[in-house]
N, C-alpha and C positions, 0 to 999 in steps of 0.2 A: 286429245289426242292421247293424251297419257292416259287417264281412264280407258279409253276404249282399248291403251293397247293392254293394261293388266290383264282386263275382263276376258279380252279375245286369247291372251297366252293363257292366264287360268281353264279356260273352259277346254281349248286346247290339248292342255295335257293332262285334265282330269279322261276327257274324252280319248285321249289316246292311250295310256294307263287302263283305262275300262276297255275297250279295246285289247289289248295284251292280255290283261285279265282272262280276259270269254274265252278269245280265238287263240290264243299261244301255244296251246298246248295241243289242238288238232292235229291230226297225221297231215293234212294237206298244207298247212304252215311249221311243218317239221322244218324243212330247210330253207325258210323265207326269212328278210329279217324281222319280222313281225315274232318268229320263231327263236331266233338271235337274242331280242329284249327280253322273251321272258325267259330264255335262261340267263341271260345276264343278270334281272331285277331277283330272280329267286335261285339261281345257284353258284353264279362268278363273286357277283357283290358281297353276298353272304358270306361266301368261303375265304373273302379277301378279310375280312372283318375279324371273320375268327383267329387268320393269322396276327392280325394286329392286336385283339383281344389276348393274343396269349402271350405277347411280346409284353405288352401294357400291365395285365391285370392276372397274369396265370391262367385265362381262362376260363376266370368264372361270369364275366359277362355273358362267353359263347356258350355258358351252360343256360344261362337263363334265358337268353335267347332261343336258344334249341327247344327248351320246354315252354316256351311262349308260341314260336314257328308250329312245334307238333300239334300244340294245342291247335292253331289255326286252322292245321292242313290235314291232319291225320284224326282229329275228333271233330263228333256230333255238336256244332255250337250254331247261336243263332246271329251272330255279329255282323256276315253279311247279308243277310236278312235284314236287321234292323238297319243297318245302313241304304239297304236299296228301299227301302219304307220310309226310311226319314227323308232320304233325298225327293222323293217323289211327295210326301210331306210338306214337309217344309218348301217345296219350290210352287206347290200350290196355294199355302199359306200365303208365301211373301206376293204371288202374282195376282190372284184374282181379287181379294180385296181391293187391291188399286183400280184393278181394269173392269171389275164387274158394274160401274154404274155407265162406264161406256159403251158397254156391250148391249146389241138388240137383244129381241126375244128367241128373234131366231138363231143368236151365237150363244144366246146362253142356255138353249135346249141341249144341246150334245156334250156340254161340260156338263150335266147332272145324271147326263144319259153315260157318259163314258169315264166318267171319275172314279166311280164305284168299284168299277169291271176288275180293274188289277188288282186289287185288295180282295175280290171274291176267288178271285182263279188261285191267287198266291196263296188263298188259305186251303182249296181245294187241293192244293199239290202238297201242300202240308199234312194238313188234316183228311185226304179222303175218305170219304164214307166205306164203310168198312165191303162194300161189294166191288170199290173200285181202289181198293189197296193193293200196290204192287208186291207187298210182301207176304210171303210163304210161308204159312202157319201149318202146324200138322193140320188141322183141319181142312187146310185147302191143297194139300198137298197133291192129292189125287184127281182133283181139277185139273190144275196146271200141267200134272205130267201128260194128260190128254188134248191138251188146247193146241200145240204142233208137235208134229212127227220130229224124232230125231234126224237130221239128214247124212249123219254119218261123215260129215267132214268137216263141220266146226262140232257139232256136239255127238255123243256115243252116250250110250245105253249102257254099255259095260263098262263104263268108268265106275271108279270107286265112288262111293257118295261125296257130299261135301264134307273135307274136313273139320270145320267148325259147327255146322250144323248135325252133323251126324245124319243126313237125309238123302234120298236119291236128288238128282238135280234136274228138274227138267229142262226141256229143252230150249236153249235160248236166254236161261236163266246164269246169275252168275250173285256171288255173295259180294257183299257189301262190307266190308269191314268196318266203316263206320256206322252204318245202321246193326249189323251186328246177325243180318240173318239175310236168307238167300231174295233174288229179286226174279219176280216173272218177266219174262221180254225185255231184261236190264238195259236199259239205255245207259245211263250215267248217274252216278250222285251230285244232284245241282246245288252248291253253296248258296245259291239266290235264295232258294226256298226251302234249304236243311234240311231235303230230304231226297231219296232214290226215286227216280223216274223210269217207269217201266209200265206195265199192263193194266190198265185201271184210269192211273192218272196220269198217264203221259199225252193224253187228248187236253186236260187243265193246263198241261205247261205251255200246249201250240197257244192255247185260247188267250194263255198268260201273255205271250211274247206277240202276238196280235193285235189285243187289248194297249197294250202296254205300247208298241209302235203307233199306234191308231191317237193314242191319251197324249202322247210325248209330242205327236205333230201337230195336232190341234193344237193342243198349248202355246207351240212355236206361231202357230196362224193366229189368235186372238190375240198376242201379244203384240205381235205385228199391226192386226186390225185398230187394237185399241191406239196404236203410237202415229199410225200413216196419216191421218187428218194433220196432227200438229207437225210430223216430220217434213211432208209436203208444203205444209203452207209456210214455214219457215225455208226451206231450199228454193220457192218461187219469191219468197222476198228477199233475200241475198241474192237469187239471180236477176232482181230486177233494180238492185242497186250497181250491181256489177255485172257485166254480161261478159266477163272473160275466166275463165282459168287457167292456171298460170301455163307456159307455152314450152319455158323449160322441163326436162325431162333429165330426173335422176338417174344413178346408175341402173336401179331394178326396174322404172319403168321405162328406159331404154329396149328393153327386153318385149314389150308388150306393142303391139300392132296398132298405129294410129289411129285405127277408125273404132278400137276396143280403150283407149286410152282415155276417152271422155267419159264414158260408163263406167270407169274403172274408177276416176275419182269422183264420179257421182255417188257410185256408190258407198266410198269409205267417207265421201261426206255425209250422206245419208244417216250411214249406219253412227257417225260419230256426233251426228244432233240427235238419233233417238238413246246414244248412252247420255246427253244432255237433258234429255226431256223427260225419258224414263226411266235413268238410274238404276241402279242394280236388281233394281225388284221386279222390274217388267223389261226391260234392255237385257240385262244380263240372265234371265231367270230365260227370257226366248231366245238369247242365242246360245245357251246349255241345252235347251229343248231341241233346238235345231240341232248342233252338233252330234248329243246322244240317241236321237230317233232313229238314224241308220244302225245300231248296236243291238236291242231289239228284233229288227226287222232284217239286219244279215243272217241273225242266229236261226230267225224263223226260216229264211231261205234255205241255209246249211240242213236244216231239218226236213223242209220238203224234199229236197234232192236225196235225203237218205231214205225215205219215205219212196221216193220214184225208183229209189235203186232197190228198194222189200230189205233193208237194212237197219242198225242202229247203233248209237254211237259207238257203243261197246263194239260190234261187230265189224264196221269200218275199220278199226283199230285192226282187227284180228285178219280179215281181210288182207290189210298191207304187208301184215306180216307175213301170212301164206304167199303172197305173190314175190316177198324176196326170199322165203326157202325155194318156192319154184324156179327161180333165178339160178339159184346154187344147186341144182338136180338133185334136191334129196326127198322131195314130195313124190309119191307114189300113187294111185288112182286104180279103183278097179269098179267092175261094173256090179249091180246089188241085184241077187237075184229073184227072178220074174215075180215067183209070189209073193215078194216082198213090197213088191214096186205098183205102186197106181200113179193115175193121171190121165190125163187125154192123150200123152205124146210117148207113153211108158213102151209101145209094144213096135216103135218105128226106128230103132236103131240098131236093128239089126240089117234092114231093108239098106240103112244110108252107109252102114261100113263104119259106123263109128269106133266100136270095139273090135275092128277087126286090122290091129297093127298101128294104127296111128289117127289122132284124132281127125276127123272130119267134118267142119262146121256147113250145112246143105241149107238150101233155101225152105224157109218152112219153120226150122227150130228155133228154140230160142234158149239164149243162157245168160247169164250176168250180163258181158259186155261193159261191164263197168269195173271202177279200180277199187270199188267198197266189197269187200268180201271178209270171212270170218276166218277164224283160229283152227291150224289143223291139228289135232292130237295125235300124239306119239302112240296109238294104240297097238301096238305090234310090243309094248315093255307092261301090257294089261292085259289081264284074264285068269282062270281060274285054271288048271289043270284036274281037277277034280269031275270025271265024267259023269258023277251021279249031279253035282251042283250043278254043273253045264247044263244037261237034260230038264234040268228044274232051270234055269234061267231062260233056257231056248221055249218052253212052254210057257211063259209070264211071259215074254218077250214079245211072241205071237198076238198074243192076247192083248198086249199094251198097244201092238200094230192096227188091230182091228178098233180100236176105240179111239187111235187117233185116225185114222183111215176116213172116220165118219165125222172129224172134226175139221179135218186139212184135204184140201184139194188134190194135193201134189204129196206123192209119197216120194223119200230115199232115191237118188238115181245112182248114184257111186259112191265108194269107201273111199277116203283119202287118209294115207297115214303120212307121218315124216319120217324117213331113216334117217339119222343124223350121220352115219358112216358113208350115204351116197347109197348101198346095195341092201335088196330087198331080201328080209332076212328069208332060212330055206324051209324054215318051221311059223308057220303062223298060229296066236293063239285061239284056240276053239269056236273062241264068241267071231273073234273075225272070220274064221273060214267057213262059218255057218251062212255067212250073211253075203257071200261074192260070188260069181262064177266062175269054177276054178277056167286059168289060163287067159285071165281078162288084165290082168296088172300090168301097167304099165306107165312109163316116168313121165311125168306131168309138168310143161314147161310154163304154158299161159294159164292166168286166171280165166280167160276167155272159155277154156275148154272145161270148166266147172261151173254147175249148175246150183243157181239158188233155188230151192223149194220154195223160201220164204219169200221169195217176188214173184207175185203173182197178177203182174202190174199196176198202172202209176192208182189207178183208179181203185180197184179191188182192195189196193195198197191201204189206199188212204183211207177206203169204209173200214178197213179191219185196224188200223191206227186210232180210228176215231170212235167206235163201236165196241173197243175192246180196250 
């Protein structure tokens, strides 16, 4: 049992730390024990170690550690990618040579089919073909500007260009400091593939999660299939020699119902025998596969949930921040002028009284209705006072809207701004005033009252994410 305990403890610890590393920074887990453990590992323990180092070495160790952590966290490097592929390759190399002779042809064929897929999709995430690259270049900027319309809640076309790239920022894009460029429909920078995920290669990331989950789960299955005959034979032989299991219960077993205690003991005995029969190469790798398969599967479920909401990881964080600002009462919204809107429900707001003093959600009208929303920009501080420049911007703005209308079925519905003082300014920038209908400004308190024009419904969202 000592070997079993050591293997189980190692696998559980590795799985838990991997889970914390993957999910600890998600907004949904920010105030949970997982988020606390993530902050403990990445913030509190390093800070405590830094104080001890200052006392012992005058801070020399902390400076070296800071340089190394800066390289790990804030520079593009392949260390995590090497770890991921090394773990997959090493586990396969340990497991397959031992169990391959014991597998039937029907069990061998899926191995040949599944094992290359994580490597293929990892490569496509890291080195996507040019048409699938999420990075915005000068040659692709004009096309990226027309893929999505500005919603004027999260993304505004009258904002200054990217301070690093010095280029206009297309809707749903974000500048990545690690990659050094803006990313179209940015989701996040994934350290597991050492690249940004966005429009183009995001589909390969979803397929990587799916194939990794299936491959790891199948690895656990064939490990058990190879061990099951020997484990069953030994268990039957032991049961025939002694038709008893220990009747006395320890403190842990006293909490287990009597009907489940025998199964629990049998499972523990079977696992112990599997460790003795298969050793670390079979049982250890199989147990690691059992505990790690839910990790990519859980991440895949999270991204499917984002697709259902019509958002990205980047936008979900922005929606969460917007919800906090709404609860503080500093978010104001106004209706976009009719000539700038398009979509199947654009003309129904007047009859429903949505913009007549308060928000009214009635039957047939759809909004986000979810907690994933994007960032609101303080557009009241941006804009040009030059009338000539404003007129030119309006002309180019209308031309851009026509191109966006041809590419996306829903147009902007409202303009949202954040006023830190909690009061709407007496005068708004001309770029902003040109967008909204006069007299429609009102304070917004709930995310459900703001439409997400990027949410077309689950199947349309899924099609958009998989095809582009």
